[in-house]
C-alpha positions as CSV (number, residue, x, y, z in Angstrom):
1,M,-19.3,-38.0,80.6
2,W,-18.8,-35.6,77.7
3,V,-15.1,-35.3,78.6
4,V,-14.6,-39.0,78.8
5,L,-16.2,-39.6,75.4
6,T,-14.3,-36.7,73.8
7,L,-11.0,-38.3,75.0
8,F,-12.2,-41.7,73.7
9,F,-13.1,-40.4,70.3
10,A,-9.9,-38.4,69.9
11,A,-7.6,-41.3,70.7
12,N,-5.4,-42.3,67.8
13,L,-6.1,-45.6,66.0
14,T,-3.2,-47.9,66.5
15,A,-2.2,-49.4,63.2
16,Q,-1.8,-53.1,62.9
17,D,-2.3,-55.6,60.1
18,R,-6.1,-55.3,60.2
19,N,-7.2,-51.8,59.4
20,C,-10.7,-50.9,60.5
21,G,-11.9,-47.4,59.6
22,T,-14.7,-47.1,62.1
23,M,-13.1,-44.7,64.6
24,D,-11.8,-42.4,61.9
25,V,-15.2,-42.3,60.3
26,L,-16.8,-41.5,63.7
27,D,-14.3,-38.7,64.3
28,R,-15.2,-37.2,60.9
29,Q,-19.0,-37.6,61.4
30,I,-18.8,-35.8,64.8
31,K,-16.9,-32.9,63.3
32,E,-19.5,-32.7,60.5
33,D,-22.4,-33.0,62.9
34,P,-21.8,-32.5,66.7
35,V,-25.3,-33.7,67.4
36,I,-24.0,-37.2,66.9
37,Q,-21.9,-36.9,70.0
38,K,-24.9,-35.9,72.0
39,N,-26.9,-38.8,70.6
40,M,-24.1,-41.2,71.6
41,E,-23.9,-39.8,75.1
42,E,-27.6,-40.5,75.5
43,I,-27.2,-44.0,74.1
44,E,-24.4,-44.6,76.6
45,R,-26.6,-43.4,79.5
46,Q,-29.4,-45.8,78.3
47,T,-26.8,-48.6,78.0
48,K,-25.7,-48.2,81.6
49,E,-29.4,-48.3,82.8
50,Y,-29.9,-51.5,80.8
51,L,-26.7,-53.0,82.4
52,R,-28.1,-52.2,85.8
53,K,-31.4,-53.9,85.1
54,Y,-30.3,-56.8,82.9
55,P,-26.6,-57.6,83.6
56,N,-26.9,-60.9,81.6
57,G,-28.1,-59.1,78.5
58,S,-31.5,-60.6,77.9
59,G,-34.2,-58.3,79.1
60,Q,-37.0,-58.8,76.6
61,R,-36.6,-61.8,74.3
62,A,-34.3,-64.6,73.6
63,V,-33.3,-64.3,70.0
64,I,-33.5,-61.2,67.8
65,T,-33.3,-61.7,64.0
66,I,-31.9,-58.7,62.1
67,P,-32.9,-58.4,58.4
68,V,-29.9,-57.6,56.2
69,V,-29.7,-56.0,52.8
70,V,-26.3,-56.3,51.0
71,H,-25.6,-53.5,48.4
72,V,-22.9,-54.7,46.0
73,V,-21.3,-51.7,44.3
74,Y,-18.7,-52.8,41.8
75,N,-16.5,-51.2,39.3
76,S,-17.6,-52.1,35.8
77,S,-14.0,-52.8,34.7
78,V,-13.3,-55.2,37.6
79,P,-16.0,-58.0,37.4
80,A,-14.5,-59.7,40.5
81,Q,-16.0,-56.9,42.6
82,N,-19.5,-58.1,41.7
83,I,-19.3,-60.9,44.2
84,S,-21.6,-63.9,43.9
85,D,-24.8,-64.6,45.8
86,A,-23.0,-67.6,47.3
87,Q,-20.2,-65.4,48.7
88,I,-22.9,-63.1,50.2
89,Q,-24.7,-66.0,51.8
90,S,-21.4,-67.3,53.2
91,Q,-21.0,-64.0,55.1
92,I,-24.6,-64.3,56.5
93,D,-23.7,-67.8,57.6
94,V,-20.5,-66.6,59.4
95,L,-22.4,-63.8,61.2
96,N,-25.0,-66.3,62.5
97,L,-22.3,-68.8,63.7
98,D,-20.1,-66.1,65.3
99,F,-23.0,-64.2,67.1
100,R,-24.6,-67.5,68.3
101,K,-21.4,-69.0,69.7
102,A,-21.8,-71.7,67.1
103,N,-18.5,-71.2,65.2
104,T,-16.5,-74.4,64.9
105,D,-13.3,-72.8,66.2
106,V,-14.9,-71.6,69.5
107,N,-13.1,-74.5,71.2
108,L,-9.8,-72.8,70.5
109,V,-10.6,-70.1,73.1
110,P,-8.3,-70.7,76.1
111,A,-9.8,-72.2,79.3
112,I,-9.4,-68.9,81.2
113,F,-11.9,-67.2,78.9
114,Q,-14.3,-70.1,78.2
115,P,-16.7,-69.0,81.1
116,V,-17.3,-65.6,79.5
117,I,-17.9,-66.7,75.9
118,A,-21.3,-65.3,74.9
119,D,-24.1,-66.5,72.7
120,T,-25.4,-63.0,71.9
121,E,-28.8,-64.4,70.8
122,V,-28.7,-62.3,67.7
123,E,-29.2,-63.7,64.2
124,F,-29.2,-62.4,60.7
125,C,-31.2,-63.1,57.5
126,L,-31.0,-61.8,54.0
127,A,-34.2,-59.7,53.7
128,L,-37.2,-61.4,52.0
129,Q,-39.2,-58.2,51.9
130,D,-38.0,-54.8,50.6
131,P,-39.2,-51.5,52.3
132,S,-42.3,-51.5,50.0
133,G,-43.3,-55.0,51.0
134,N,-42.3,-56.6,47.7
135,G,-40.3,-59.8,47.6
136,T,-36.5,-59.5,47.5
137,T,-33.4,-61.6,47.6
138,G,-31.9,-59.1,50.1
139,I,-29.2,-58.2,47.5
140,T,-28.9,-55.1,45.3
141,R,-26.2,-54.7,42.7
142,K,-24.9,-51.5,41.1
143,S,-22.3,-50.9,38.5
144,S,-20.0,-47.9,38.9
145,T,-17.0,-46.3,37.4
146,V,-15.5,-45.4,40.8
147,S,-12.2,-47.1,41.3
148,S,-12.2,-46.9,45.1
149,W,-14.7,-45.4,47.6
150,G,-12.7,-44.6,50.7
151,T,-14.5,-43.9,53.9
152,N,-16.4,-40.7,53.1
153,D,-19.7,-42.6,52.9
154,N,-20.2,-41.8,49.2
155,V,-20.9,-45.5,48.6
156,K,-24.0,-45.0,50.6
157,K,-25.3,-42.1,48.5
158,L,-27.1,-42.4,45.2
159,S,-26.1,-38.9,44.4
160,A,-22.5,-39.8,44.6
161,G,-22.8,-43.0,42.5
162,G,-23.5,-45.3,45.4
163,V,-26.7,-46.8,46.8
164,N,-29.0,-45.2,49.4
165,P,-29.7,-47.3,52.5
166,W,-33.0,-49.0,53.0
167,N,-34.8,-47.8,56.1
168,P,-32.2,-48.5,58.8
169,A,-34.9,-48.8,61.4
170,N,-35.8,-52.1,59.7
171,Y,-32.6,-53.3,58.0
172,L,-28.9,-53.7,58.6
173,N,-27.5,-52.1,55.4
174,L,-24.3,-53.7,54.4
175,W,-22.3,-52.3,51.4
176,V,-19.7,-54.3,49.6
177,C,-17.2,-52.4,47.4
178,N,-13.6,-51.6,46.9
179,I,-12.8,-49.3,49.8
180,G,-9.1,-48.8,49.1
181,G,-6.4,-47.4,51.3
182,G,-5.9,-50.8,53.0
183,I,-9.2,-50.4,54.9
184,L,-10.9,-53.8,55.4
185,G,-14.2,-52.3,56.6
186,Y,-15.9,-49.6,58.7
187,A,-19.2,-49.2,60.5
188,Q,-21.4,-46.4,61.8
189,F,-22.1,-46.5,65.6
190,P,-25.7,-46.1,66.9
191,G,-26.6,-42.4,67.0
192,G,-25.4,-41.4,63.6
193,S,-27.4,-40.2,60.6
194,S,-30.0,-42.6,59.2
195,A,-28.8,-41.5,55.7
196,T,-25.4,-43.3,56.2
197,D,-26.3,-46.0,58.7
198,G,-24.8,-49.4,58.2
199,V,-21.6,-51.3,57.6
200,V,-19.1,-51.2,54.6
201,C,-16.8,-54.1,53.8
202,D,-14.2,-54.4,51.1
203,Y,-15.1,-57.1,48.6
204,R,-11.8,-58.9,49.3
205,Y,-12.6,-59.4,53.0
206,F,-16.3,-60.4,52.8
207,G,-17.5,-64.0,53.5
208,N,-15.3,-67.0,53.3
209,T,-15.4,-67.9,49.6
210,G,-15.0,-66.3,46.2
211,T,-12.8,-63.2,46.5
212,A,-12.2,-63.6,50.2
213,T,-8.5,-63.0,50.7
214,A,-6.3,-64.5,53.4
215,P,-5.6,-63.8,56.2
216,Y,-9.0,-62.0,56.4
217,H,-10.9,-64.7,54.5
218,K,-13.2,-66.2,57.1
219,G,-15.8,-63.5,57.3
220,R,-14.6,-62.0,60.6
221,T,-14.3,-58.4,59.1
222,A,-18.1,-58.2,59.0
223,T,-18.4,-59.8,62.4
224,H,-16.0,-57.1,63.8
225,E,-17.8,-54.2,62.0
226,V,-21.3,-55.4,62.9
227,G,-20.0,-55.4,66.5
228,H,-19.3,-51.7,66.1
229,W,-22.7,-51.2,64.5
230,L,-24.2,-52.7,67.7
231,N,-22.2,-50.3,69.9
232,L,-19.0,-52.3,70.7
233,R,-15.6,-50.6,70.9
234,H,-12.2,-51.9,70.0
235,I,-11.0,-54.1,72.8
236,W,-8.1,-51.9,73.6
237,G,-10.3,-48.8,73.8
238,D,-8.4,-47.1,71.0
239,A,-5.9,-45.8,73.5
240,N,-2.9,-47.0,75.4
241,C,-4.5,-49.2,78.1
242,G,-7.9,-47.7,77.1
243,S,-11.3,-48.9,78.0
244,D,-13.8,-50.7,75.7
245,L,-16.5,-50.0,78.3
246,V,-16.9,-53.8,79.0
247,A,-16.1,-55.3,82.4
248,D,-15.1,-58.8,81.5
249,T,-12.6,-58.1,78.8
250,P,-9.0,-57.6,80.0
251,T,-7.3,-54.3,79.5
252,H,-5.1,-54.3,76.4
253,N,-2.2,-51.9,76.0
254,T,-2.9,-51.7,72.3
255,S,-4.3,-53.7,69.4
256,N,-3.0,-57.2,68.4
257,G,-2.3,-58.2,64.9
258,G,-1.5,-61.6,63.4
259,C,-2.0,-64.6,65.6
260,P,-0.5,-63.9,69.1
261,V,0.8,-66.9,71.0
262,Y,-1.2,-67.6,74.2
263,P,-0.7,-66.3,76.8
264,H,-0.2,-62.8,75.5
265,Y,0.3,-60.5,78.5
266,S,-0.7,-56.9,78.6
267,T,1.8,-54.2,79.7
268,C,-1.0,-52.4,81.5
269,S,-1.6,-52.5,85.3
270,G,-1.7,-56.0,86.6
271,A,-0.3,-57.4,83.3
272,P,-3.5,-59.4,82.5
273,V,-3.6,-62.0,79.8
274,E,-5.1,-60.3,76.8
275,M,-8.2,-61.7,75.1
276,T,-6.6,-61.6,71.6
277,M,-9.1,-64.0,70.2
278,N,-12.0,-61.5,70.7
279,Y,-13.7,-60.3,67.5
280,M,-13.1,-56.7,68.5
281,D,-9.3,-57.1,68.4
282,Y,-7.2,-56.7,65.2
283,T,-6.0,-60.3,64.9
284,Y,-6.3,-62.5,61.8
285,D,-9.6,-64.0,61.0
286,A,-8.4,-67.5,61.9
287,C,-7.5,-66.3,65.4
288,M,-10.8,-64.6,66.3
289,Q,-13.3,-66.8,68.1
290,M,-15.5,-65.0,70.6
291,F,-17.6,-62.2,72.0
292,S,-17.7,-61.8,75.8
293,A,-20.8,-61.7,78.0
294,G,-20.2,-58.1,78.7
295,Q,-20.1,-57.3,75.0
296,K,-23.3,-59.2,74.5
297,T,-25.0,-57.0,77.1
298,R,-23.8,-53.8,75.3
299,M,-25.2,-55.1,72.0
300,R,-28.5,-56.2,73.6
301,A,-28.9,-52.8,75.2
302,V,-29.3,-51.1,71.8
303,L,-31.6,-53.9,70.5
304,E,-34.1,-54.0,73.4
305,G,-36.6,-51.7,75.1
306,A,-35.7,-48.0,74.4
307,G,-32.5,-49.0,72.6
308,S,-31.6,-47.0,69.5
309,R,-31.8,-50.1,67.3
310,A,-34.8,-51.8,69.1
311,S,-37.1,-51.3,66.0
312,L,-35.1,-54.1,64.2
313,A,-36.8,-56.7,66.5
314,G,-40.1,-55.8,65.0
315,S,-39.0,-55.5,61.4
316,P,-40.9,-57.5,58.8
317,G,-37.8,-57.7,56.6
318,C,-37.2,-61.4,57.3
319,M,-40.9,-62.4,56.7
320,A,-41.9,-63.8,53.3
321,P,-44.1,-61.4,51.4
322,N,-47.7,-62.0,50.6
323,P,-48.0,-65.3,48.7
324,N,-50.1,-63.5,46.2
325,A,-47.4,-60.9,45.7
326,C,-45.6,-60.5,42.4
327,I,-41.9,-61.1,43.2
328,P,-38.8,-61.0,40.9
329,P,-37.4,-64.4,39.9
330,A,-34.4,-65.9,41.8
331,G,-31.4,-67.8,40.4
332,L,-30.7,-65.7,37.4
333,A,-27.6,-67.2,35.7
334,T,-25.9,-67.5,32.3
335,S,-24.6,-70.6,30.6
336,N,-23.5,-71.9,27.2
337,I,-21.4,-68.7,26.8
338,N,-19.3,-68.4,23.7
339,T,-18.1,-65.5,21.5
340,T,-21.5,-64.4,20.1
341,S,-24.2,-66.2,22.1
342,A,-25.3,-67.3,25.6
343,T,-28.3,-68.7,27.5
344,S,-29.8,-66.9,30.5
345,S,-32.1,-68.8,32.8
346,W,-33.9,-68.3,36.2
347,S,-36.2,-70.1,38.6
348,A,-39.9,-69.9,38.2
349,A,-41.6,-67.2,40.4
350,N,-44.9,-67.6,42.1
351,N,-47.9,-66.1,40.3
352,A,-45.9,-65.5,37.2
353,V,-47.7,-65.2,33.9
354,S,-44.6,-64.3,31.9
355,Y,-41.3,-62.6,32.3
356,T,-39.5,-59.6,30.9
357,F,-35.8,-60.2,30.3
358,E,-33.4,-57.3,29.7
359,Y,-29.7,-57.3,28.8
360,K,-27.1,-54.8,27.6
361,A,-23.4,-54.4,27.1
362,N,-21.9,-53.1,30.4
363,S,-20.8,-50.0,28.6
364,A,-24.3,-49.2,27.2
365,S,-26.9,-47.1,28.8
366,T,-30.0,-48.6,27.2
367,W,-31.4,-52.1,28.0
368,I,-32.6,-54.4,25.3
369,S,-35.9,-55.8,26.5
370,Q,-37.8,-58.9,25.4
371,P,-40.9,-60.8,26.7
372,V,-40.3,-64.5,27.7
373,A,-43.0,-67.1,28.3
374,G,-40.6,-69.6,30.0
375,T,-37.7,-69.4,32.3
376,S,-34.8,-69.1,29.8
377,V,-33.8,-67.1,26.8
378,N,-31.1,-67.6,24.1
379,L,-29.1,-64.5,23.3
380,S,-27.4,-64.1,19.9
381,G,-25.5,-61.4,18.0
382,L,-23.3,-60.7,21.0
383,T,-19.8,-59.2,20.8
384,A,-16.8,-61.3,21.8
385,S,-14.8,-60.4,24.9
386,T,-17.6,-58.2,26.2
387,V,-19.2,-57.8,29.7
388,Y,-23.0,-58.0,29.5
389,N,-25.6,-57.1,32.2
390,T,-28.8,-59.2,32.6
391,R,-31.9,-58.8,34.7
392,V,-35.4,-60.1,34.7
393,L,-38.8,-59.3,36.2
394,T,-42.0,-61.2,36.7
395,N,-45.2,-60.3,35.0
396,C,-48.3,-61.3,37.1
397,S,-51.9,-61.1,36.1
398,L,-52.4,-57.7,37.8
399,S,-49.0,-56.3,38.2
400,S,-45.2,-56.7,37.6
401,S,-42.4,-57.2,40.1
402,G,-39.3,-55.1,40.3
403,Y,-36.2,-56.4,38.5
404,S,-34.0,-59.1,39.9
405,A,-30.4,-58.3,40.9
406,T,-28.3,-57.7,37.9
407,V,-26.1,-60.6,36.9
408,N,-23.1,-60.1,34.6
409,F,-21.3,-62.5,32.2
410,T,-18.5,-62.1,29.7
411,T,-18.5,-63.5,26.2
412,S,-15.6,-65.7,25.1
413,A,-12.6,-64.2,23.3
414,P,-12.5,-65.0,19.6
415,P,-10.0,-67.6,18.3
416,P,-6.6,-66.2,17.5
417,P,-6.5,-64.3,14.2
418,C,-5.0,-66.0,11.2
419,N,-4.4,-64.9,7.6
420,D,-5.1,-68.4,6.2
421,A,-1.4,-68.6,5.3
422,Y,-1.8,-72.4,4.7
423,E,-3.7,-72.0,1.5
424,S,-3.5,-73.5,-1.0
425,N,-3.3,-76.9,0.7
426,N,-6.2,-78.6,-0.9
427,T,-4.4,-81.8,-1.8
428,S,-2.1,-84.2,0.0
429,G,0.6,-83.2,-2.5
430,S,0.3,-79.6,-1.3
431,A,0.0,-80.4,2.4
432,K,1.6,-77.9,4.7
433,S,4.0,-79.2,7.3
434,I,3.3,-79.0,11.0
435,T,6.4,-78.5,13.0
436,I,6.6,-80.8,16.1
437,N,8.6,-79.4,19.0
438,S,11.3,-81.9,19.8
439,T,11.0,-81.2,23.6
440,T,7.2,-81.2,24.1
441,G,6.3,-83.3,21.1
442,I,3.6,-80.8,20.2
443,G,2.9,-78.8,17.1
444,S,0.0,-76.5,16.4
445,L,-1.3,-73.9,14.0
446,N,-4.4,-71.8,13.1
447,A,-6.1,-72.1,9.8
448,K,-9.6,-71.7,8.3
449,I,-12.0,-73.5,6.0
450,S,-12.6,-70.5,3.8
451,T,-15.1,-71.9,1.2
452,S,-17.6,-74.7,1.0
453,S,-15.1,-76.8,-1.1
454,D,-12.0,-76.1,0.9
455,L,-10.0,-79.1,2.1
456,D,-7.0,-78.4,4.4
457,W,-4.2,-80.9,4.3
458,F,-1.2,-81.0,6.7
459,K,1.6,-83.4,7.3
460,F,4.0,-84.2,10.1
461,K,6.4,-87.0,11.0
462,N,6.5,-89.0,14.2
463,S,9.6,-90.6,15.6
464,N,10.7,-94.1,16.7
465,S,10.7,-92.9,20.4
466,K,7.4,-91.0,20.0
467,R,5.1,-93.2,17.8
468,N,1.7,-92.5,19.4
469,I,-0.3,-89.7,18.0
470,K,-3.1,-87.4,19.2
471,V,-4.8,-84.8,16.9
472,D,-6.9,-82.1,18.4
473,L,-9.1,-79.8,16.4
474,T,-10.5,-77.0,18.5
475,N,-12.2,-73.5,18.4
476,L,-14.6,-74.8,15.8
477,T,-17.2,-72.2,14.7
478,A,-18.7,-74.5,12.0
479,N,-19.2,-78.3,11.7
480,Y,-15.7,-79.5,10.8
481,D,-14.3,-83.0,10.9
482,V,-10.8,-84.4,10.7
483,K,-9.0,-87.5,9.3
484,L,-5.6,-88.9,10.0
485,F,-3.7,-90.9,7.3
486,R,-0.5,-92.8,7.3
487,K,2.0,-92.3,4.4
488,G,1.5,-94.8,1.7
489,N,-2.3,-95.1,2.0
490,L,-4.1,-91.8,1.6
491,N,-7.4,-93.5,0.7
492,T,-8.0,-95.2,4.0
493,P,-7.7,-93.1,7.2
494,V,-6.2,-94.6,10.3
495,G,-8.2,-92.2,12.4
496,L,-11.4,-90.2,12.0
497,S,-13.4,-87.8,14.2
498,Q,-16.9,-86.8,13.1
499,N,-18.8,-85.3,16.1
500,A,-21.7,-83.3,14.7
501,G,-21.9,-79.7,15.8
502,T,-19.3,-79.8,18.5
503,A,-16.6,-77.2,19.2
504,S,-13.8,-79.8,19.0
505,E,-12.7,-83.0,17.4
506,Q,-10.0,-85.5,18.6
507,I,-8.2,-88.5,17.1
508,K,-5.9,-90.8,19.1
509,F,-3.8,-93.3,17.2
510,N,-1.6,-95.5,19.3
511,N,1.0,-96.9,17.0
512,T,3.7,-99.6,17.6
513,L,5.1,-99.2,14.1
514,S,8.2,-97.3,13.1
515,A,8.3,-93.6,12.4
516,T,6.9,-92.3,9.1
517,D,4.9,-89.4,7.6
518,Y,1.3,-88.7,8.6
519,Y,-1.3,-86.6,7.0
520,V,-4.2,-84.7,8.5
521,Q,-7.2,-83.6,6.5
522,V,-9.6,-80.9,7.9
523,Y,-12.9,-80.3,6.0
524,G,-16.4,-78.9,6.5
525,T,-19.2,-81.4,6.7
526,G,-21.8,-80.7,4.1
527,G,-19.9,-77.8,2.8
528,A,-19.7,-76.0,6.2
529,F,-17.1,-73.1,6.3
530,D,-16.3,-69.9,8.1
531,N,-14.1,-67.4,6.3
532,N,-14.0,-65.1,9.4
533,N,-12.8,-67.4,12.1
534,C,-9.9,-69.8,12.4
535,Y,-9.7,-73.3,13.9
536,N,-6.8,-74.6,15.9
537,L,-5.0,-77.8,14.9
538,S,-2.7,-79.4,17.4
539,V,-0.7,-82.6,17.0
540,T,0.9,-84.3,20.0
541,I,3.3,-87.3,19.6
542,S,4.3,-89.3,22.6
543,G,6.3,-92.4,23.7
544,S,3.3,-93.4,25.8
545,A,0.0,-94.5,24.5
546,F,-3.0,-92.2,24.9
547,R,-5.9,-93.5,26.9
548,T,-9.5,-92.6,25.9
549,D,-9.8,-90.6,29.2
550,G,-7.1,-88.2,28.1
551,S,-4.2,-89.6,30.1
552,E,-1.2,-91.6,28.8
553,I,-0.3,-95.2,29.5
554,E,3.1,-96.8,29.6
555,D,4.1,-98.0,26.1
556,V,4.8,-101.8,26.3
557,L,5.7,-103.7,23.1
558,I,4.2,-107.2,23.1
559,P,6.2,-109.7,21.0
560,V,4.2,-111.1,18.0
561,Q,5.0,-114.9,18.0
562,D,3.3,-116.1,14.8
563,E,2.1,-113.1,12.8
564,F,3.6,-111.4,9.7
565,L,2.3,-107.9,9.1
566,V,2.6,-105.7,6.0
567,F,1.4,-102.1,6.3
568,P,0.0,-100.1,4.5
569,N,-1.7,-102.3,2.0
570,P,-2.2,-101.2,-0.8
571,A,1.0,-99.1,-0.9
572,T,2.6,-96.7,-3.3
573,D,6.2,-96.0,-2.2
574,E,7.1,-97.5,1.2
575,I,5.8,-100.4,3.4
576,T,6.4,-101.4,6.9
577,L,6.9,-105.1,7.8
578,V,6.6,-106.6,11.2
579,V,8.4,-109.9,11.1
580,P,8.3,-112.7,13.8
581,F,11.8,-114.2,14.3
582,G,10.5,-116.4,17.1
583,K,13.6,-118.2,18.5
584,Q,15.7,-117.4,15.5
585,T,18.0,-114.3,14.9
586,E,17.7,-114.1,11.1
587,G,15.3,-114.8,8.3
588,L,14.9,-114.4,4.5
589,L,12.5,-111.9,3.0
590,S,11.5,-112.3,-0.7
591,V,9.0,-110.6,-3.0
592,V,7.4,-112.4,-5.9
593,D,5.2,-110.9,-8.6
594,I,2.0,-112.3,-10.1
595,T,4.0,-114.3,-12.7
596,G,6.1,-116.0,-10.0
597,K,9.2,-113.9,-10.7
598,V,11.3,-113.0,-7.7
599,V,11.7,-109.2,-7.8
600,S,13.4,-108.8,-4.4
601,T,15.2,-110.8,-1.8
602,Q,17.1,-109.9,1.3
603,K,18.4,-111.3,4.6
604,L,16.9,-109.8,7.8
605,S,18.7,-110.1,11.1
606,G,17.0,-109.7,14.5
607,D,16.3,-111.3,17.8
608,R,13.6,-113.2,19.6
609,T,11.3,-110.1,19.9
610,L,9.3,-108.2,17.4
611,K,11.3,-106.5,14.8
612,T,10.1,-103.8,12.4
613,F,11.5,-103.0,9.0
614,T,10.7,-100.6,6.2
615,M,11.0,-101.4,2.5
616,D,11.0,-99.2,-0.6
617,V,8.4,-100.4,-3.1
618,S,8.3,-97.2,-5.2
619,Q,10.2,-98.9,-8.1
620,F,7.7,-101.8,-8.2
621,K,5.2,-101.8,-11.1
622,A,1.6,-101.5,-10.1
623,G,0.1,-104.9,-9.4
624,L,-0.2,-107.8,-6.9
625,Y,2.8,-109.3,-5.2
626,M,3.4,-112.1,-2.7
627,I,5.8,-111.3,0.2
628,N,7.3,-114.3,2.0
629,F,9.3,-114.3,5.2
630,T,11.1,-117.6,6.3
631,S,12.8,-118.0,9.7
632,G,14.0,-121.4,10.8
633,E,11.3,-123.9,10.0
634,K,8.5,-121.4,9.8
635,S,7.4,-119.5,6.8
636,Y,4.8,-116.6,6.4
637,T,3.3,-115.1,3.4
638,Q,1.2,-111.9,2.8
639,K,-0.3,-110.3,-0.3
640,L,0.7,-106.8,-1.2
641,A,-1.0,-104.5,-3.7
642,V,1.2,-101.8,-5.2
643,T,-0.8,-98.9,-6.8
644,D,0.2,-96.0,-9.0
645,K,1.2,-92.8,-7.3
646,R,-1.2,-89.9,-7.4
């Protein structure tokens, strides 16, 4: 037996797309501690005896539930490594589906192998009790400066910067980290040291959401590695036409990568069809769908009776703690995050009298602690673009819980810097120009309200083809408002946005008039200002009208049949006239002052649709005028007030 196992362990790992480090780790562990090999020989002897007694793999009980603790060890400079609770739960869900033959893709297994697909009657739960009997989420998190952990088991050692395992007699310890070297995961076989027992998965190949990366994005890396942890070998026996010690799996000449086309024949004796969809092959996650009955029996052999992992069946890890116990809050999360503040909240915990909340910058070594009566806390005085750590514990009447898992968040980046180059622009006469890109129809700039009396004026011009206007004021760190004016009437805005206390303002002005100059005024409400931070002003002009939902609609001009429009009114230098020709193609426009004197007359030519004209009134004296337009038998009159220029 010793010779057979020696040859088995010494076989070279065949490299394919999937890269499992289990056999290399086993080889290293045996070299470091030869007792492991003897332990495994004894486990193999016990397995054979179990197979003799219980060939269907169910000797003692129907379903065994294994408590799982997931240790997330992440690099502090790579926040993505600190995977979410939801991603962790997705992996537990995948394990339960795969091990119970409940996976939705099991129907893809070819008919030849359908009779041997196994429900292993093994389930998994995130632990509800820690080794001390306290409540837990089954997740621990630890920040580290290690860039990649490799397969030397340091991630399992507190002394090396990792996390020590919880008692492996009662828990499946599952570490998630950046392994590096192209390794997706590795496991420790039964018989190894309890100080390193468990499974390690790379954070990019764990669960089926979040950072899970195709083609290993369906959680099957952990399924494969937990198979090793429960004493399964690679299906090709890690040798050319090797043995996986299972009777109902065909002999594979080597591992299979990718998604082999069925039937895939082995080159070994008898050329059997290979079970490429078995979880213990190296195929892509989407092409793995089954354990066999023989594999189930091997796994049950270590979980039942005198099996080396039989203690898991009696573990209290999946049992809720004492209802009177003081347990850490769940659901810690952060919202309303900006450059200098955020809000942390959590779910209420049973028996809580109060909570102690702690936070710190990720780079700091000391936590900032504060008592909290409720289930949320507002944080202020934070630094922009900084990763922060948060945690919270429950204070009960007689004791306090441990801390919850650490949850990180990153404050927002500050607005782009500006030197307030647009001062002085405190009047419309000193308004600074916004350059509109001719291709995109967008212009933007950064400026700031530097004092309580500061008024920022800007100007731009639309075009005949892009008459509709949208003004966006964003990155507001104080209560700012914005107005839009049309040239000729800087007393009455055509657009106004005054949303109290919001981080943005917006004006939409859909305009069927001709092109002209527009002015934007930005100001602080009630003297609000911020001399340290800039706002962003963006102007968009478009040939399509802007909807209130943010989209654009097709610009359709509707003929005005019987309306004569004069705009702006009052005016100082230029007016726009919308004249209805009706069925005519020309008309006469005349301007008469208050004494009845005709000061201007001109012939206008057009067609049966709406026509727009501009007229210079800068030479008119201030006063009231009557403007008349006559076309055919119809005549229209409007009053016009001309005012002095500023």
